[in-house]
C-alpha positions as CSV (number, residue, x, y, z in Angstrom):
1,X,3.9,-5.3,-1.1
2,X,7.3,-5.4,-0.7
3,X,10.9,-5.1,-2.6
4,X,13.6,-6.2,-1.8
5,X,16.8,-4.9,-3.5
6,X,20.7,-4.3,-2.9
7,X,21.8,-2.9,-6.1
8,X,22.7,1.0,-6.7
9,X,21.0,2.3,-9.7
10,X,21.9,4.8,-12.6
11,X,22.9,7.1,-10.1
12,X,25.6,5.0,-8.3
13,X,21.9,6.2,-5.3
14,X,22.3,2.5,-2.4
15,X,18.6,1.2,-3.0
16,X,17.3,0.5,0.7
17,X,16.1,-2.9,1.0
18,X,12.9,-1.8,3.0
19,X,10.7,-0.3,0.3
20,X,7.6,-0.4,-0.2
21,X,4.3,1.1,-3.0
22,X,2.9,3.9,-1.4
23,X,0.7,5.7,-4.7
24,X,0.5,4.8,-8.0
25,X,2.2,7.7,-11.0
26,X,-1.4,7.9,-12.3
27,X,-1.5,10.9,-14.8
28,X,0.8,14.1,-15.8
29,X,-1.1,17.3,-14.3
30,X,-0.3,20.3,-16.2
31,X,1.9,21.1,-19.4
32,X,5.1,21.4,-17.1
33,X,6.8,17.6,-16.1
34,X,4.7,18.0,-13.2
35,X,2.6,14.5,-13.0
36,X,-0.5,13.4,-10.7
37,X,0.2,11.0,-7.8
38,X,-2.5,8.4,-6.0
39,X,-1.7,7.3,-2.6
40,X,-1.7,4.3,-1.9
41,X,-3.7,4.5,1.2
42,X,-4.7,7.3,3.7
43,X,-1.7,8.5,4.5
44,X,-1.2,10.7,1.5
45,X,0.5,13.4,4.4
46,X,2.8,11.4,5.5
47,X,4.1,10.6,1.6
48,X,4.8,14.3,1.0
49,X,6.6,14.1,4.2
50,X,9.1,11.1,3.4
51,X,12.3,12.4,2.0
52,X,13.6,9.9,-1.0
53,X,11.6,8.9,-3.1
54,X,12.2,5.9,-6.1
55,X,10.2,4.3,-9.5
56,X,9.3,1.3,-10.2
57,X,7.1,-0.5,-13.1
58,X,4.5,-3.3,-12.5
59,X,2.7,-5.1,-14.2
60,X,-1.4,-6.9,-13.2
61,X,0.4,-8.8,-11.1
62,X,2.8,-6.7,-8.9
63,X,5.8,-8.3,-11.4
64,X,7.6,-5.4,-12.5
65,X,9.0,-4.6,-15.8
66,X,11.7,-2.1,-14.6
67,X,14.8,-1.1,-12.3
68,X,14.5,0.6,-9.2
69,X,15.0,4.3,-9.9
70,X,15.5,7.1,-7.7
71,X,14.2,10.0,-8.1
72,X,14.8,13.9,-7.3
73,X,12.1,15.4,-6.4
74,X,11.7,19.1,-6.4
75,X,7.9,19.4,-5.4
76,X,5.5,17.3,-4.1
77,X,2.1,19.6,-2.8
78,X,-1.2,17.6,-1.8
79,X,-4.3,18.1,-3.5
80,X,-7.3,17.1,-1.7
81,X,-7.1,12.9,-2.4
82,X,-3.7,13.1,-4.8
83,X,-0.2,14.5,-4.8
84,X,1.0,16.7,-7.6
85,X,4.3,16.1,-8.7
86,X,7.9,17.7,-10.0
87,X,11.0,15.3,-10.7
88,X,14.7,16.4,-11.2
89,X,15.0,16.0,-15.1
90,X,10.6,15.3,-16.4
91,X,9.9,19.6,-17.8
92,X,7.0,18.5,-20.4
93,X,4.4,17.0,-20.1
94,X,4.9,14.3,-23.2
95,X,7.8,13.4,-19.9
96,X,5.4,13.7,-17.5
97,X,3.3,11.0,-19.2
98,X,6.1,8.5,-19.8
99,X,6.2,7.5,-15.5
100,X,2.1,6.8,-16.0
101,X,1.4,3.7,-14.9
102,X,4.9,4.0,-12.1
103,X,4.5,3.2,-8.2
104,X,6.0,5.5,-5.4
105,X,7.8,3.2,-3.4
106,X,9.6,4.7,-0.3
107,X,11.9,3.2,3.0
108,X,10.0,1.8,5.3
109,X,12.5,3.5,8.3
110,X,11.8,6.8,7.1
111,X,7.0,6.9,7.1
112,X,6.4,8.4,10.7
113,X,5.9,6.6,13.2
114,X,2.2,6.8,13.8
115,X,0.0,7.6,16.6
116,X,-0.9,4.3,19.5
117,X,-3.9,4.1,17.5
118,X,-3.0,4.3,14.7
119,X,-1.4,2.0,11.8
120,X,-0.2,1.7,8.4
121,X,-1.9,0.0,6.1
122,X,1.4,-1.4,5.1
123,X,1.7,-2.7,8.3
124,X,-2.2,-4.5,9.0
125,X,-1.4,-5.9,5.2
126,X,-1.0,-9.5,5.2
127,X,-2.0,-9.8,8.8
128,X,-4.2,-12.8,10.4
129,X,-7.9,-11.9,10.8
130,X,-9.7,-13.5,13.7
131,X,-13.3,-14.3,14.7
132,X,-14.0,-13.1,18.1
133,X,-17.5,-14.1,18.3
134,X,-16.5,-17.3,20.9
135,X,-14.2,-18.9,22.9
136,X,-11.9,-19.8,20.9
137,X,-11.3,-17.4,17.4
138,X,-11.5,-19.1,14.4
139,X,-10.0,-17.8,11.1
140,X,-11.1,-15.0,8.4
141,X,-8.6,-14.7,6.3
142,X,-5.6,-12.4,6.1
143,X,-5.3,-9.4,4.7
144,X,-5.4,-8.4,1.0
145,X,-5.5,-4.4,0.4
146,X,-7.2,-1.7,2.7
147,X,-10.1,0.8,0.9
148,X,-12.2,3.7,1.7
149,X,-15.6,3.6,2.0
150,X,-17.3,6.8,3.1
151,X,-16.6,7.4,6.8
152,X,-14.2,3.9,7.0
153,X,-11.4,1.9,5.8
154,X,-12.6,-1.3,5.2
155,X,-10.0,-4.6,5.4
156,X,-10.6,-6.7,2.0
157,X,-9.7,-10.2,4.1
158,X,-9.2,-12.8,1.3
159,X,-10.6,-16.0,2.9
160,X,-7.6,-19.3,2.6
161,X,-7.0,-23.0,4.4
162,X,-5.1,-22.1,7.1
163,X,-2.2,-19.9,8.8
164,X,0.6,-22.1,6.6
165,X,-1.7,-22.3,3.7
166,X,-1.8,-18.6,2.2
167,X,-4.1,-20.0,-1.2
168,X,-7.5,-18.3,-1.5
169,X,-10.3,-20.7,-1.2
170,X,-12.4,-20.0,-4.1
171,X,-16.2,-19.5,-4.8
172,X,-18.0,-21.3,-7.5
173,X,-16.4,-19.0,-10.5
174,X,-13.2,-19.4,-9.3
175,X,-12.3,-16.6,-7.9
176,X,-10.6,-15.8,-3.9
177,X,-13.6,-14.8,-1.9
178,X,-13.5,-12.1,-0.6
179,X,-14.9,-10.2,2.7
180,X,-14.8,-6.8,3.4
181,X,-15.1,-6.1,7.0
182,X,-14.9,-2.2,9.0
183,X,-11.8,-0.7,9.6
184,X,-12.7,0.2,13.5
185,X,-13.3,0.6,16.9
186,X,-16.5,-1.7,18.1
187,X,-15.7,-4.2,14.9
188,X,-12.4,-4.5,14.8
189,X,-10.9,-4.0,18.8
190,X,-7.2,-5.3,18.5
191,X,-4.6,-5.4,15.6
192,X,-1.3,-6.9,16.7
193,X,0.9,-6.0,14.4
194,X,4.1,-7.2,15.7
195,X,1.9,-11.5,15.8
196,X,0.5,-10.2,13.1
197,X,-2.6,-10.2,14.2
198,X,-6.3,-9.0,14.1
199,X,-9.5,-9.8,16.3
200,X,-13.0,-8.9,15.3
201,X,-15.8,-8.4,16.0
202,X,-17.5,-10.7,13.1
203,X,-19.8,-13.6,12.8
204,X,-18.6,-15.9,10.4
205,X,-22.3,-17.0,9.8
């Protein structure tokens, strides 16, 4: 999800225009104002390396309900699958609990360059996925999210009507039809980030 903003925050710091959501504060950690953060992808080590973090809160439909605010990060440590961080001005557990549910945002320009065979999740979201099992690739859908499952990353793909009509196809219960495809080389041999296109060895039958 990209966040557009050209305003200044309360500290008179220019908000970047290329902010993306990279994690979420899930809880307080200890009694000294630290928070526990779950990254939105397995690139959690990259989040630790990013210098400038921003905070914003969203509702269940990902609509912002607070302004974007820069936050000075004093310390950030990767512990297993989550990050523990401390912020300037947040010194006790009660203050930390007030941040629960806030998203962590960062400028895309600060992301380290991935290796040639690696991709940031944020770059895969929004790509159109086509079946590579015929002479004429057929549209499977659009990548809406990713998740980790055992040894593999999974692409969460919503079936859509066409590249021009992104409304999801619905099942009998009125819910979007979702397809999970393992993001491994044998199944997903082609990823074209520039053209937002992925080819998958996946049959729709």
